[in-house]
C-alpha atoms as a printed R data frame, in Angstrom:
    type eleno elety resid chain resno       x      y       z
1   ATOM     1    CA   MET     A     1   0.000  0.000   0.000
2   ATOM     2    CA   GLU     A     2   2.830  2.385   0.843
3   ATOM     3    CA   LEU     A     3   4.456  1.551  -2.503
4   ATOM     4    CA   LEU     A     4   1.224  2.474  -4.320
5   ATOM     5    CA   ARG     A     5   1.098  5.808  -2.486
6   ATOM     6    CA   THR     A     6   4.724  6.502  -3.475
7   ATOM     7    CA   LEU     A     7   4.046  5.649  -7.136
8   ATOM     8    CA   ASP     A     8   0.956  7.848  -7.064
9   ATOM     9    CA   ALA     A     9   2.999 10.807  -5.780
10  ATOM    10    CA   LEU     A    10   5.678 10.229  -8.420
11  ATOM    11    CA   TRP     A    11   3.058 10.109 -11.182
12  ATOM    12    CA   PHE     A    12   1.750 13.548 -10.249
13  ATOM    13    CA   SER     A    13   5.164 15.117  -9.666
14  ATOM    14    CA   ARG     A    14   6.559 17.602 -12.185
15  ATOM    15    CA   THR     A    15   9.165 15.059 -13.302
16  ATOM    16    CA   GLY     A    16   6.537 12.342 -13.716
17  ATOM    17    CA   ARG     A    17   4.285 14.555 -15.825
18  ATOM    18    CA   PHE     A    18   7.237 15.595 -18.003
19  ATOM    19    CA   ILE     A    19   8.340 11.992 -18.635
20  ATOM    20    CA   SER     A    20   4.768 10.905 -19.392
21  ATOM    21    CA   SER     A    21   4.229 13.720 -21.881
22  ATOM    22    CA   ALA     A    22   7.594 13.067 -23.554
23  ATOM    23    CA   LEU     A    23   6.846  9.356 -23.969
24  ATOM    24    CA   SER     A    24   3.409 10.124 -25.419
25  ATOM    25    CA   ALA     A    25   4.844 12.623 -27.877
26  ATOM    26    CA   THR     A    26   7.559 10.161 -28.949
27  ATOM    27    CA   ALA     A    27   5.020  7.383 -29.492
28  ATOM    28    CA   SER     A    28   2.800  9.652 -31.581
29  ATOM    29    CA   LEU     A    29   5.767 10.567 -33.797
30  ATOM    30    CA   ALA     A    30   6.849  6.965 -34.276
31  ATOM    31    CA   ALA     A    31   3.410  5.552 -35.120
32  ATOM    32    CA   PRO     A    32   1.522  6.276 -38.348
33  ATOM    33    CA   THR     A    33  -1.171  8.898 -37.955
34  ATOM    34    CA   TRP     A    34  -4.335  9.762 -39.809
35  ATOM    35    CA   CYS     A    35  -6.810 12.595 -39.527
36  ATOM    36    CA   VAL     A    36  -9.498 11.926 -36.933
37  ATOM    37    CA   GLY     A    37 -11.989 13.862 -39.025
38  ATOM    38    CA   CYS     A    38 -11.522 12.639 -42.601
39  ATOM    39    CA   GLY     A    39  -8.895  9.892 -42.449
40  ATOM    40    CA   ALA     A    40  -6.199 11.764 -44.404
41  ATOM    41    CA   ASP     A    41  -2.661 10.442 -43.842
42  ATOM    42    CA   HIS     A    42   0.121 11.994 -41.774
43  ATOM    43    CA   ALA     A    43  -1.964 14.313 -39.596
44  ATOM    44    CA   ASP     A    44  -3.868 14.014 -36.326
45  ATOM    45    CA   LEU     A    45  -6.211 16.604 -37.797
46  ATOM    46    CA   CYS     A    46  -5.754 17.910 -41.340
47  ATOM    47    CA   PRO     A    47  -5.946 21.686 -42.093
48  ATOM    48    CA   PRO     A    48  -9.564 21.601 -43.371
49  ATOM    49    CA   CYS     A    49 -10.708 19.628 -40.335
50  ATOM    50    CA   ARG     A    50  -8.754 21.976 -38.051
51  ATOM    51    CA   ALA     A    51 -10.693 24.852 -39.599
52  ATOM    52    CA   ASP     A    52 -13.939 22.976 -39.027
53  ATOM    53    CA   LEU     A    53 -13.069 22.321 -35.380
54  ATOM    54    CA   ARG     A    54 -12.220 25.974 -34.818
55  ATOM    55    CA   HIS     A    55 -15.563 26.918 -36.364
56  ATOM    56    CA   LEU     A    56 -17.384 24.521 -34.019
57  ATOM    57    CA   THR     A    57 -15.681 26.011 -30.940
58  ATOM    58    CA   ARG     A    58 -15.437 29.664 -31.950
59  ATOM    59    CA   ARG     A    59 -18.351 30.802 -29.759
60  ATOM    60    CA   PRO     A    60 -18.371 29.331 -26.231
61  ATOM    61    CA   PHE     A    61 -21.847 29.227 -24.717
62  ATOM    62    CA   ARG     A    62 -23.741 28.601 -21.484
63  ATOM    63    CA   ALA     A    63 -24.344 24.868 -21.214
64  ATOM    64    CA   GLU     A    64 -25.813 24.173 -17.778
65  ATOM    65    CA   GLU     A    65 -29.274 23.432 -19.192
66  ATOM    66    CA   SER     A    66 -27.950 20.135 -20.572
67  ATOM    67    CA   ALA     A    67 -26.824 18.731 -17.204
68  ATOM    68    CA   GLU     A    68 -29.517 17.770 -14.717
69  ATOM    69    CA   ALA     A    69 -27.122 16.797 -11.894
70  ATOM    70    CA   LEU     A    70 -25.408 20.180 -11.545
71  ATOM    71    CA   PRO     A    71 -25.644 21.619  -8.020
72  ATOM    72    CA   ILE     A    72 -28.041 24.418  -7.089
73  ATOM    73    CA   VAL     A    73 -26.033 27.485  -6.088
74  ATOM    74    CA   ALA     A    74 -28.935 29.838  -5.308
75  ATOM    75    CA   ALA     A    75 -32.648 29.420  -4.591
76  ATOM    76    CA   PRO     A    76 -34.448 32.771  -4.853
77  ATOM    77    CA   ARG     A    77 -37.836 32.849  -3.162
78  ATOM    78    CA   ASP     A    78 -39.816 34.006  -6.206
79  ATOM    79    CA   ALA     A    79 -37.703 32.548  -9.020
80  ATOM    80    CA   ASP     A    80 -36.418 29.248 -10.316
81  ATOM    81    CA   PRO     A    81 -33.364 27.755  -8.572
82  ATOM    82    CA   VAL     A    82 -30.012 28.746 -10.071
83  ATOM    83    CA   VAL     A    83 -27.602 25.941 -10.918
84  ATOM    84    CA   LEU     A    84 -23.835 26.142 -11.281
85  ATOM    85    CA   PRO     A    85 -23.115 28.058 -14.521
86  ATOM    86    CA   VAL     A    86 -20.994 26.264 -17.109
87  ATOM    87    CA   ILE     A    87 -19.328 27.610 -20.260
88  ATOM    88    CA   ALA     A    88 -18.663 25.064 -23.021
89  ATOM    89    CA   ALA     A    89 -16.396 25.520 -26.037
90  ATOM    90    CA   GLY     A    90 -18.681 23.388 -28.230
91  ATOM    91    CA   ARG     A    91 -21.237 20.603 -28.444
92  ATOM    92    CA   TYR     A    92 -20.112 17.039 -27.795
93  ATOM    93    CA   GLU     A    93 -21.076 15.707 -31.213
94  ATOM    94    CA   LYS     A    94 -19.662 14.960 -34.648
95  ATOM    95    CA   LEU     A    95 -16.100 16.172 -35.198
96  ATOM    96    CA   LEU     A    96 -15.551 17.649 -31.742
97  ATOM    97    CA   ALA     A    97 -16.704 14.434 -30.060
98  ATOM    98    CA   ASP     A    98 -14.435 12.345 -32.299
99  ATOM    99    CA   VAL     A    99 -11.443 14.548 -31.519
100 ATOM   100    CA   VAL     A   100 -12.081 14.521 -27.762
101 ATOM   101    CA   VAL     A   101 -12.452 10.721 -27.705
102 ATOM   102    CA   ALA     A   102  -9.278 10.254 -29.763
103 ATOM   103    CA   PHE     A   103  -7.355 12.564 -27.431
104 ATOM   104    CA   LYS     A   104  -8.694 11.006 -24.220
105 ATOM   105    CA   ASP     A   105  -8.902  7.320 -25.057
106 ATOM   106    CA   HIS     A   106  -6.586  6.644 -27.997
107 ATOM   107    CA   GLU     A   107  -3.358  8.421 -27.011
108 ATOM   108    CA   ARG     A   108  -3.624 11.024 -29.790
109 ATOM   109    CA   VAL     A   109  -1.656 13.512 -27.734
110 ATOM   110    CA   GLY     A   110  -0.996 15.749 -30.746
111 ATOM   111    CA   LEU     A   111  -4.658 16.752 -30.708
112 ATOM   112    CA   SER     A   112  -3.922 18.916 -27.688
113 ATOM   113    CA   GLN     A   113  -2.693 21.492 -30.215
114 ATOM   114    CA   VAL     A   114  -6.253 21.979 -31.479
115 ATOM   115    CA   LEU     A   115  -8.164 21.332 -28.259
116 ATOM   116    CA   ALA     A   116  -6.143 23.672 -26.057
117 ATOM   117    CA   PRO     A   117  -7.132 26.828 -27.997
118 ATOM   118    CA   ALA     A   118 -10.795 25.797 -27.765
119 ATOM   119    CA   LEU     A   119 -10.520 25.400 -23.989
120 ATOM   120    CA   VAL     A   120  -8.714 28.739 -23.739
121 ATOM   121    CA   ARG     A   121 -11.664 30.428 -25.468
122 ATOM   122    CA   ALA     A   122 -14.098 28.804 -23.031
123 ATOM   123    CA   LEU     A   123 -11.962 29.877 -20.063
124 ATOM   124    CA   ALA     A   124 -11.777 33.451 -21.351
125 ATOM   125    CA   VAL     A   125 -15.568 33.663 -21.616
126 ATOM   126    CA   ALA     A   126 -16.052 31.975 -18.237
127 ATOM   127    CA   SER     A   127 -13.656 34.332 -16.476
128 ATOM   128    CA   ALA     A   128 -15.345 37.376 -18.045
129 ATOM   129    CA   GLN     A   129 -18.888 36.235 -17.281
130 ATOM   130    CA   LEU     A   130 -18.578 34.277 -14.039
131 ATOM   131    CA   LEU     A   131 -15.723 35.804 -12.026
132 ATOM   132    CA   PRO     A   132 -16.471 39.091 -10.233
133 ATOM   133    CA   ASP     A   133 -13.268 40.820 -11.368
134 ATOM   134    CA   GLY     A   134 -12.146 38.355 -14.038
135 ATOM   135    CA   HIS     A   135  -9.483 36.863 -11.758
136 ATOM   136    CA   GLY     A   136  -9.625 33.335 -10.426
137 ATOM   137    CA   VAL     A   137  -8.074 29.931  -9.841
138 ATOM   138    CA   LEU     A   138  -8.676 26.799 -11.907
139 ATOM   139    CA   VAL     A   139  -9.410 23.411 -10.344
140 ATOM   140    CA   HIS     A   140  -9.908 20.213 -12.346
141 ATOM   141    CA   PRO     A   141 -11.031 16.700 -11.342
142 ATOM   142    CA   PRO     A   142  -8.201 14.398 -10.251
143 ATOM   143    CA   GLY     A   143  -7.288 11.383 -12.323
144 ATOM   144    CA   SER     A   144  -8.268  8.019 -10.881
145 ATOM   145    CA   LEU     A   145  -5.821  5.146 -10.555
146 ATOM   146    CA   LYS     A   146  -7.770  3.238 -13.201
147 ATOM   147    CA   SER     A   147  -7.492  6.058 -15.734
148 ATOM   148    CA   ARG     A   148  -3.796  6.554 -14.967
149 ATOM   149    CA   LEU     A   149  -3.108  2.869 -15.547
150 ATOM   150    CA   GLY     A   150  -4.905  3.034 -18.894
151 ATOM   151    CA   ARG     A   151  -3.378  6.279 -20.178
152 ATOM   152    CA   SER     A   152   0.084  7.771 -20.344
153 ATOM   153    CA   TYR     A   153  -1.324 11.223 -19.512
154 ATOM   154    CA   GLU     A   154  -4.323 12.817 -17.855
155 ATOM   155    CA   PRO     A   155  -6.344 14.750 -20.481
156 ATOM   156    CA   VAL     A   156  -7.375 17.899 -18.600
157 ATOM   157    CA   PRO     A   157  -4.063 18.499 -16.750
158 ATOM   158    CA   HIS     A   158  -2.221 17.844 -20.013
159 ATOM   159    CA   LEU     A   159  -4.306 20.460 -21.836
160 ATOM   160    CA   LEU     A   160  -3.894 23.016 -19.073
161 ATOM   161    CA   GLY     A   161  -0.161 22.392 -19.025
162 ATOM   162    CA   SER     A   162   0.174 22.820 -22.780
163 ATOM   163    CA   MET     A   163  -1.651 26.152 -23.062
164 ATOM   164    CA   THR     A   164  -0.855 29.718 -22.172
165 ATOM   165    CA   LEU     A   165  -3.454 30.629 -19.599
166 ATOM   166    CA   PRO     A   166  -4.892 34.143 -19.444
167 ATOM   167    CA   SER     A   167  -2.889 36.233 -16.988
168 ATOM   168    CA   THR     A   168  -5.979 36.591 -14.793
169 ATOM   169    CA   LEU     A   169  -6.216 32.847 -14.153
170 ATOM   170    CA   GLY     A   170  -4.000 30.711 -11.961
171 ATOM   171    CA   LEU     A   171  -3.715 26.956 -11.506
172 ATOM   172    CA   VAL     A   172  -3.252 25.165  -8.201
173 ATOM   173    CA   PRO     A   173  -1.594 21.800  -9.009
174 ATOM   174    CA   GLY     A   174  -3.258 18.707  -7.583
175 ATOM   175    CA   PRO     A   175  -5.582 20.122  -4.890
176 ATOM   176    CA   LEU     A   176  -7.846 17.046  -5.060
177 ATOM   177    CA   ARG     A   177  -7.282 13.300  -4.837
178 ATOM   178    CA   TYR     A   178  -9.456 10.208  -4.792
179 ATOM   179    CA   ARG     A   179  -9.709  8.508  -1.427
180 ATOM   180    CA   PHE     A   180  -7.134  5.731  -1.443
181 ATOM   181    CA   SER     A   181  -9.486  2.794  -0.800
182 ATOM   182    CA   TYR     A   182 -11.976  3.994  -3.426
183 ATOM   183    CA   ASP     A   183  -9.192  4.547  -5.964
184 ATOM   184    CA   VAL     A   184  -7.708  1.061  -5.543
185 ATOM   185    CA   LEU     A   185 -11.101 -0.682  -5.658
186 ATOM   186    CA   GLY     A   186 -12.111  1.294  -8.738
187 ATOM   187    CA   ALA     A   187  -9.001  0.108 -10.565
188 ATOM   188    CA   LEU     A   188  -9.898 -3.568 -10.175
189 ATOM   189    CA   PRO     A   189 -11.047 -5.399 -13.329
190 ATOM   190    CA   GLY     A   190 -14.798 -5.292 -13.828
191 ATOM   191    CA   ARG     A   191 -15.310 -2.137 -11.795
192 ATOM   192    CA   GLY     A   192 -16.934  0.313 -14.205
193 ATOM   193    CA   GLY     A   193 -15.870  3.932 -14.394
194 ATOM   194    CA   GLN     A   194 -17.983  7.051 -14.766
195 ATOM   195    CA   LYS     A   195 -18.649  6.470 -18.472
196 ATOM   196    CA   THR     A   196 -20.248  3.068 -17.846
197 ATOM   197    CA   LYS     A   197 -22.847  4.418 -15.428
198 ATOM   198    CA   THR     A   198 -26.295  5.617 -16.394
199 ATOM   199    CA   ALA     A   199 -27.325  9.192 -15.635
200 ATOM   200    CA   GLN     A   200 -29.535  7.914 -12.795
201 ATOM   201    CA   ALA     A   201 -26.710  5.866 -11.289
202 ATOM   202    CA   ARG     A   202 -24.365  8.847 -11.386
203 ATOM   203    CA   ARG     A   203 -26.876 10.980  -9.496
204 ATOM   204    CA   ARG     A   204 -27.399  8.274  -6.854
205 ATOM   205    CA   ARG     A   205 -23.757  7.893  -5.902
206 ATOM   206    CA   GLY     A   206 -23.256  8.343  -2.197
207 ATOM   207    CA   GLN     A   207 -20.413  9.915  -0.270
208 ATOM   208    CA   SER     A   208 -17.884 11.711  -2.425
209 ATOM   209    CA   PRO     A   209 -14.851  9.573  -3.242
210 ATOM   210    CA   LEU     A   210 -12.737 12.741  -3.354
211 ATOM   211    CA   ARG     A   211 -10.703 14.507  -0.720
212 ATOM   212    CA   MET     A   212  -8.649 17.686  -0.595
213 ATOM   213    CA   THR     A   213  -4.891 17.381  -0.323
214 ATOM   214    CA   ALA     A   214  -2.974 18.836   2.594
215 ATOM   215    CA   GLY     A   215  -2.755 22.611   2.367
216 ATOM   216    CA   ALA     A   216  -5.227 22.916  -0.504
217 ATOM   217    CA   PRO     A   217  -8.027 24.538   1.557
218 ATOM   218    CA   ASP     A   218  -5.648 27.289   2.654
219 ATOM   219    CA   LEU     A   219  -4.427 27.863  -0.915
220 ATOM   220    CA   LEU     A   220  -7.956 28.090  -2.315
221 ATOM   221    CA   ARG     A   221  -9.798 29.815   0.517
222 ATOM   222    CA   GLY     A   222 -10.631 33.392  -0.418
223 ATOM   223    CA   ALA     A   223 -10.065 32.809  -4.139
224 ATOM   224    CA   ASP     A   224 -12.740 32.697  -6.829
225 ATOM   225    CA   VAL     A   225 -12.581 29.228  -8.382
226 ATOM   226    CA   LEU     A   226 -13.511 27.980 -11.841
227 ATOM   227    CA   LEU     A   227 -13.875 24.238 -12.271
228 ATOM   228    CA   VAL     A   228 -12.448 22.781 -15.498
229 ATOM   229    CA   ASP     A   229 -13.344 19.484 -17.162
230 ATOM   230    CA   ASP     A   230 -13.335 17.950 -20.630
231 ATOM   231    CA   VAL     A   231 -16.935 16.818 -21.220
232 ATOM   232    CA   LEU     A   232 -20.153 17.865 -19.475
233 ATOM   233    CA   THR     A   233 -22.833 15.156 -19.486
234 ATOM   234    CA   THR     A   234 -25.009 14.958 -16.358
235 ATOM   235    CA   GLY     A   235 -22.824 17.348 -14.351
236 ATOM   236    CA   ALA     A   236 -22.298 14.789 -11.572
237 ATOM   237    CA   THR     A   237 -18.506 15.211 -11.574
238 ATOM   238    CA   LEU     A   238 -18.729 18.995 -11.289
239 ATOM   239    CA   ALA     A   239 -21.344 18.599  -8.541
240 ATOM   240    CA   ARG     A   240 -18.972 16.450  -6.461
241 ATOM   241    CA   LEU     A   241 -16.171 18.979  -6.892
242 ATOM   242    CA   TYR     A   242 -18.478 21.856  -6.004
243 ATOM   243    CA   ARG     A   243 -19.781 20.253  -2.807
244 ATOM   244    CA   LEU     A   244 -16.337 19.215  -1.598
245 ATOM   245    CA   LEU     A   245 -14.793 22.630  -2.240
246 ATOM   246    CA   THR     A   246 -17.642 24.718  -0.854
247 ATOM   247    CA   ALA     A   247 -17.746 22.564   2.273
248 ATOM   248    CA   SER     A   248 -14.138 23.705   2.846
249 ATOM   249    CA   GLY     A   249 -15.056 27.373   2.429
250 ATOM   250    CA   VAL     A   250 -13.955 27.739  -1.198
251 ATOM   251    CA   ARG     A   251 -15.944 30.065  -3.489
252 ATOM   252    CA   VAL     A   252 -16.786 28.170  -6.686
253 ATOM   253    CA   ARG     A   253 -18.168 30.602  -9.277
254 ATOM   254    CA   GLY     A   254 -18.759 28.254 -12.215
255 ATOM   255    CA   ALA     A   255 -17.078 25.895 -14.651
256 ATOM   256    CA   ALA     A   256 -15.612 25.667 -18.155
257 ATOM   257    CA   VAL     A   257 -15.554 22.545 -20.331
258 ATOM   258    CA   LEU     A   258 -14.363 21.537 -23.769
259 ATOM   259    CA   ALA     A   259 -17.677 20.065 -24.843
260 ATOM   260    CA   ALA     A   260 -21.216 19.715 -23.554
261 ATOM   261    CA   ALA     A   261 -23.609 16.924 -24.438
262 ATOM   262    CA   ALA     A   262 -26.760 18.056 -26.206
263 ATOM   263    CA   PRO     A   263 -29.773 18.636 -23.920
264 ATOM   264    CA   ARG     A   264 -31.987 15.573 -23.497
């Protein structure tokens, strides 16, 4: 158990992230590539498909109406409850969905070059619309042991590390972790992850499997926080982050995502 904790710490260290990214980049150069959008050779995404992806993510939008599990952040007496606001770069469909899946699940690390600008646009809109003075701190979900064993990099941290963030936004590295027992059990064969659960099952999950790392509450307390994730479906992941952070006195103002599923 102590060995697993040590390996976990090494994985999230600066050196570990650098080695992981370097190995992924080397593998992508050595293996043949084809365009995720049209199948053209020698490109993760060919110039025409890059233009299409930029068109699909050129206008970030409010996406909370598509996620029924998002937390309520205000309940005015004479108005509808207000849920956590979310800005999405684009809809999770067609080309954008294909690119996100290839980047997350098929080691197409080169696609970060086209996804990072889309996330930057969503963050810029979110900071302007959701943060009182435009300044804030970004917090993303932690990677589980199961996802780390299956990938050579964590998608959201990799994107955030490969982009130039607006000067008004900061990033606190690794403020959240999965509880150790939950993380180990979730990595066992046959234990389904978030994607294998129905929307109802996600909403019914009990106590949060997450915890804050030592010192994180002090670093985040008093700051305006934006949550960051790759895909918004039910909003259950953002809800868990919101409840954990706010219970520790952190002000969570909203979230930004790469893609949002279409409203049901």
